[in-house]
Structure formats: structure tokens, C-alpha cells
KOLBA-598229 format. One record per residue (C-alpha): x, y, z; residue number from 1; residue in three letters. Coordinates in steps of 0.02 Angstrom, whole numbers, plus 50000, padded with zeros to 5 digits. Layout:
# KOLBA-598229
<site <X Y Z> NUM ALA>
...
//
This chain:
# KOLBA-598229
<site <54736 52619 55769> 1 MET>
<site <54717 52729 55616> 2 THR>
<site <54544 52808 55597> 3 LEU>
<site <54457 52907 55462> 4 PHE>
<site <54432 53088 55516> 5 ARG>
<site <54300 53193 55427> 6 PRO>
<site <54319 53372 55368> 7 CYS>
<site <54220 53525 55314> 8 ILE>
<site <54324 53645 55210> 9 ASP>
<site <54248 53817 55187> 10 LEU>
<site <54292 53941 55050> 11 HIS>
<site <54191 54095 55004> 12 ASP>
<site <54052 54037 55119> 13 GLY>
<site <54028 53867 55034> 14 ALA>
<site <54084 53690 55071> 15 VAL>
<site <54219 53652 54943> 16 LYS>
<site <54361 53535 54903> 17 GLN>
<site <54510 53627 54829> 18 ILE>
<site <54687 53593 54774> 19 VAL>
<site <54781 53652 54928> 20 GLY>
<site <54935 53719 54843> 21 GLY>
<site <54830 53825 54724> 22 SER>
<site <54766 53950 54853> 23 LEU>
<site <54819 54123 54797> 24 GLN>
<site <54724 54262 54883> 25 GLY>
<site <54541 54218 54861> 26 ASP>
<site <54572 54111 54707> 27 ASN>
<site <54593 53923 54706> 28 ALA>
<site <54579 53772 54592> 29 THR>
<site <54416 53691 54647> 30 THR>
<site <54374 53505 54638> 31 ASN>
<site <54200 53518 54712> 32 PHE>
<site <54074 53648 54770> 33 ILE>
<site <53930 53579 54873> 34 SER>
<site <53751 53635 54858> 35 GLU>
<site <53728 53577 55037> 36 LYS>
<site <53766 53681 55191> 37 SER>
<site <53905 53661 55316> 38 ALA>
<site <53771 53615 55443> 39 GLY>
<site <53715 53471 55333> 40 TYR>
<site <53889 53394 55339> 41 TYR>
<site <53906 53420 55526> 42 ALA>
<site <53738 53333 55551> 43 ALA>
<site <53793 53191 55437> 44 LEU>
<site <53953 53163 55536> 45 TYR>
<site <53856 53171 55699> 46 GLN>
<site <53731 53043 55635> 47 GLN>
<site <53872 52922 55597> 48 HIS>
<site <53970 52971 55754> 49 GLN>
<site <54123 53014 55651> 50 LEU>
<site <54217 53108 55786> 51 THR>
<site <54379 53206 55785> 52 GLY>
<site <54344 53298 55622> 53 GLY>
<site <54387 53476 55580> 54 HIS>
<site <54308 53629 55502> 55 ILE>
<site <54436 53736 55409> 56 ILE>
<site <54396 53912 55350> 57 SER>
<site <54503 53959 55201> 58 LEU>
<site <54494 54148 55192> 59 GLY>
<site <54351 54266 55232> 60 GLY>
<site <54164 54254 55210> 61 GLY>
<site <54147 54091 55304> 62 ASN>
<site <54087 54144 55477> 63 GLN>
<site <53902 54107 55450> 64 VAL>
<site <53939 53934 55380> 65 ALA>
<site <54063 53896 55518> 66 ALA>
<site <53942 53950 55654> 67 GLN>
<site <53806 53843 55577> 68 GLN>
<site <53915 53688 55576> 69 ALA>
<site <53975 53715 55754> 70 LEU>
<site <53799 53744 55817> 71 ALA>
<site <53736 53588 55729> 72 THR>
<site <53854 53476 55826> 73 TRP>
<site <53917 53567 55981> 74 PRO>
<site <54078 53488 56042> 75 GLY>
<site <54084 53372 55892> 76 GLY>
<site <54213 53454 55780> 77 MET>
<site <54371 53559 55788> 78 GLN>
<site <54380 53731 55707> 79 TYR>
<site <54525 53815 55620> 80 GLY>
<site <54548 53969 55511> 81 GLY>
<site <54596 54141 55576> 82 GLY>
<site <54604 54084 55758> 83 VAL>
<site <54701 54201 55873> 84 THR>
<site <54720 54237 56058> 85 PHE>
<site <54579 54364 56042> 86 ASP>
<site <54447 54249 55968> 87 ASN>
<site <54492 54072 56022> 88 ALA>
<site <54367 54076 56165> 89 HIS>
<site <54232 54137 56045> 90 ASP>
<site <54249 53983 55934> 91 TYR>
<site <54249 53868 56085> 92 LEU>
<site <54090 53954 56146> 93 ALA>
<site <54013 53927 55973> 94 MET>
<site <54035 53740 55996> 95 GLY>
<site <54211 53695 55937> 96 ALA>
<site <54283 53545 56028> 97 ALA>
<site <54455 53622 56003> 98 GLN>
<site <54525 53767 55904> 99 VAL>
<site <54658 53739 55772> 100 ILE>
<site <54796 53868 55753> 101 VAL>
<site <54938 53897 55630> 102 THR>
<site <54966 54067 55551> 103 SER>
<site <54942 54173 55707> 104 TRP>
<site <55089 54082 55787> 105 LEU>
<site <55210 54150 55657> 106 PHE>
<site <55282 54325 55641> 107 GLU>
<site <55387 54357 55484> 108 ASP>
<site <55403 54169 55457> 109 LYS>
<site <55472 54146 55633> 110 GLN>
<site <55379 54037 55758> 111 PHE>
<site <55323 54133 55913> 112 SER>
<site <55341 54029 56070> 113 TRP>
<site <55274 54176 56169> 114 ALA>
<site <55111 54174 56071> 115 ARG>
<site <55095 53985 56091> 116 LEU>
<site <55122 53996 56279> 117 GLU>
<site <54997 54139 56291> 118 GLN>
<site <54862 54043 56198> 119 LEU>
<site <54893 53878 56288> 120 ALA>
<site <54883 53967 56456> 121 ASP>
<site <54720 54051 56404> 122 GLN>
<site <54620 53901 56342> 123 ILE>
<site <54721 53752 56403> 124 GLY>
<site <54816 53624 56297> 125 PRO>
<site <54665 53507 56290> 126 GLN>
<site <54571 53635 56187> 127 GLN>
<site <54713 53676 56068> 128 LEU>
<site <54762 53584 55908> 129 VAL>
<site <54917 53641 55814> 130 LEU>
<site <54903 53638 55625> 131 ASP>
<site <55078 53600 55562> 132 LEU>
<site <55029 53590 55380> 133 SER>
<site <55183 53593 55273> 134 CYS>
<site <55268 53603 55104> 135 ARG>
<site <55406 53486 55048> 136 ARG>
<site <55578 53565 55033> 137 VAL>
<site <55753 53498 55005> 138 ALA>
<site <55787 53382 55151> 139 GLY>
<site <55612 53374 55224> 140 GLY>
<site <55459 53481 55259> 141 TRP>
<site <55433 53659 55321> 142 GLN>
<site <55274 53720 55406> 143 ILE>
<site <55171 53829 55287> 144 ALA>
<site <55060 53970 55350> 145 SER>
<site <54939 54093 55268> 146 ASP>
<site <54832 53961 55183> 147 ARG>
<site <54989 53858 55145> 148 TRP>
<site <55070 53994 55039> 149 GLN>
<site <55207 54055 55158> 150 THR>
<site <55344 53930 55193> 151 ILE>
<site <55405 53968 55369> 152 THR>
<site <55574 53938 55447> 153 ASP>
<site <55509 53795 55555> 154 THR>
<site <55540 53616 55497> 155 ALA>
<site <55440 53461 55539> 156 ILE>
<site <55563 53365 55647> 157 THR>
<site <55556 53249 55796> 158 ALA>
<site <55627 53387 55906> 159 GLU>
<site <55496 53514 55850> 160 VAL>
<site <55354 53390 55877> 161 LEU>
<site <55415 53349 56051> 162 ARG>
<site <55438 53532 56097> 163 SER>
<site <55263 53580 56039> 164 LEU>
<site <55175 53432 56117> 165 SER>
<site <55167 53510 56291> 166 SER>
<site <55056 53650 56229> 167 TYR>
<site <54919 53558 56134> 168 CYS>
<site <54821 53396 56127> 169 CYS>
<site <54839 53351 55943> 170 GLU>
<site <54927 53392 55780> 171 PHE>
<site <54840 53417 55613> 172 LEU>
<site <54954 53409 55461> 173 ILE>
<site <54901 53441 55282> 174 HIS>
<site <55032 53395 55152> 175 ALA>
<site <54994 53550 55049> 176 ALA>
<site <55090 53492 54895> 177 ASP>
<site <54972 53344 54869> 178 VAL>
<site <54813 53412 54952> 179 GLU>
<site <54664 53390 54837> 180 GLY>
<site <54760 53303 54697> 181 LEU>
<site <54700 53125 54736> 182 GLN>
<site <54867 53058 54677> 183 GLN>
<site <54919 52970 54836> 184 GLY>
<site <54977 53018 55009> 185 ILE>
<site <55150 53081 55057> 186 ASP>
<site <55211 52914 55124> 187 SER>
<site <55375 52980 55194> 188 GLU>
<site <55287 53115 55294> 189 LEU>
<site <55160 52991 55364> 190 VAL>
<site <55300 52874 55416> 191 ALA>
<site <55393 53017 55501> 192 LEU>
<site <55237 53069 55596> 193 LEU>
<site <55199 52891 55648> 194 GLY>
<site <55373 52867 55714> 195 HIS>
<site <55404 53036 55796> 196 GLU>
<site <55241 53119 55847> 197 SER>
<site <55208 53105 56034> 198 PRO>
<site <55025 53159 56014> 199 LEU>
<site <54872 53100 55916> 200 PRO>
<site <54901 53161 55738> 201 THR>
<site <54789 53180 55587> 202 THR>
<site <54865 53182 55413> 203 TYR>
<site <54775 53252 55260> 204 ALA>
<site <54828 53261 55079> 205 GLY>
<site <54817 53154 54924> 206 GLY>
<site <54707 53012 54990> 207 ALA>
<site <54611 52929 54848> 208 ARG>
<site <54540 52763 54911> 209 SER>
<site <54506 52652 55059> 210 LEU>
<site <54676 52575 55029> 211 ALA>
<site <54755 52737 55089> 212 ASP>
<site <54683 52706 55263> 213 LEU>
<site <54769 52537 55260> 214 GLU>
<site <54930 52618 55199> 215 LYS>
<site <54929 52754 55332> 216 VAL>
<site <54896 52622 55464> 217 SER>
<site <55043 52518 55406> 218 ALA>
<site <55163 52664 55384> 219 LEU>
<site <55123 52741 55553> 220 SER>
<site <55094 52579 55650> 221 ASN>
<site <54916 52640 55678> 222 GLY>
<site <54971 52802 55761> 223 ARG>
<site <54913 52926 55627> 224 VAL>
<site <54733 52959 55573> 225 ASP>
<site <54683 53006 55396> 226 LEU>
<site <54567 53137 55323> 227 THR>
<site <54496 53099 55150> 228 ILE>
<site <54420 53245 55054> 229 GLY>
<site <54407 53258 54865> 230 SER>
<site <54400 53069 54838> 231 ALA>
<site <54251 53048 54954> 232 LEU>
<site <54079 53019 54877> 233 ASP>
<site <53995 53156 54981> 234 ILE>
<site <54114 53280 54900> 235 PHE>
<site <54086 53219 54723> 236 GLY>
<site <54227 53092 54727> 237 GLY>
<site <54225 52913 54664> 238 SER>
<site <54371 52838 54760> 239 GLY>
<site <54287 52794 54925> 240 VAL>
<site <54118 52812 55010> 241 THR>
<site <54077 52883 55180> 242 LEU>
<site <53995 52717 55224> 243 ASP>
<site <54159 52627 55188> 244 GLU>
<site <54252 52748 55300> 245 CYS>
<site <54125 52724 55439> 246 LYS>
<site <54141 52535 55423> 247 GLU>
<site <54330 52552 55432> 248 TRP>
<site <54317 52650 55594> 249 ASN>
<site <54193 52527 55668> 250 ASN>
<site <54312 52384 55631> 251 ALA>
<site <54460 52462 55720> 252 GLN>
//
């Protein structure tokens, strides 16, 4: 069954909603900057028992905000952003349910199976989520690292998903080309993930209304969850409310 998954995106120490493909260094096209803290959103999700969400740190200057959110709801949210072998245990100790990793697993655009094995052995697959966020290319999608700016040599395929599934408990996949645009989801990518992913998978990118939860459910046969960001009322959006998303989850 497809569920709504909440998010807290951090940029320059604030909770923001940005256009994913616009991240260049510390600059980004911003849809929303919250006056409320990361801890406020973590407490809100805890209050409504909206589990399985993620905190993503986009660049530096976010440690205080991330720690506040993790401490507000220990074990309630995943954390990603700059996670490596050296600090994964630190984020878990801060309260992350799982850590989310992408960029550290790539060296010169090449996926490092050695690094993945090292990390999975250290913390265990049940505490590791692989972020396979991607950009569309001719013939499909390639995983994008470094805040979605570096297109790696690894494609999103059934074989890759199967091979990676032994080392983690979930996949998180932002469709970076449509992230933050509120112009609709990447339907082909959602369908691929629903058909081929052997693990629980969360898709993010382009969602603009409650109808997108219905669409993701239909395309993936209920096997892919959806994150809604910029369109959500708590992030200044007008497409869907948090209450509607909570009611959707309760009905599943």
C-alpha cells in the first residue's frame, strides 16, 4: 500500500523547499523558507505518527538543525546528507532511525561496492537506506550524487536494484529533474520502481496534489511510497494539506 512519507529538507541551517535540479554550490532556487525550526516539523510528524520520513541536509551549516530534529523524535526519522563510514554511527546515536547514503559510495562517478560492504558490515543493512536519486538520460535514469549535480555511471535498473538490496533496508529516490517543480511525478520511473524494486521504496519529485498518491499507488501496485514537499500546506503549498496526507495513510 502506498503511503505518504514526510520530509525535512535543510539548506543553510533552515527548513526549505527547493528546486532539486537548481543546486549549484550553496545556491539554489527556493520555493519556501520556513520560519519554524526543524524540531517543530519533527514534533509535528511525531504528533501525527507519520513514520518513515527523512531529514536531508543539502550542503553545510545544517548540523544544529539536524541534531534538533533527530533529538525531538529519536528513532522517528531517517537522516541523510554527508553520511560516511566515519560518521554513520554518530547520526544513529543522535536518533536517526536509519542513515541515508549516496555520494560517499561513489569515487570519480564509479560506484564503490567495497565502501557499501564496509558500511553495511559496520551498521547493519537494517540501519542503512540507499539514496538512488537520479537524473533522466537517454534510455533511462542515472544515479546523481553531490546534491544531484554529478551524474554517475550507475543506471537505475532491475539488476542494480536487486544487487543493492542485500546491503540495505530501503531505497529513497528523488527524481531530481522534477524535484520541487510541482508539475507532476515521473510516472515512468515510479512504474519501474514498483515493478522492479525488491525493497520498500520512497519516491520524491514533482508531486502536486493528493491525486499523486493515488497515481503512485496505481502505477506501483501500492509498492512505492510518496514524499510530497513544495505542494504541502506546511511548506507554503496549496496543492495538498498534511491532514489530507494523514487521512490517506490512515485509510490504507
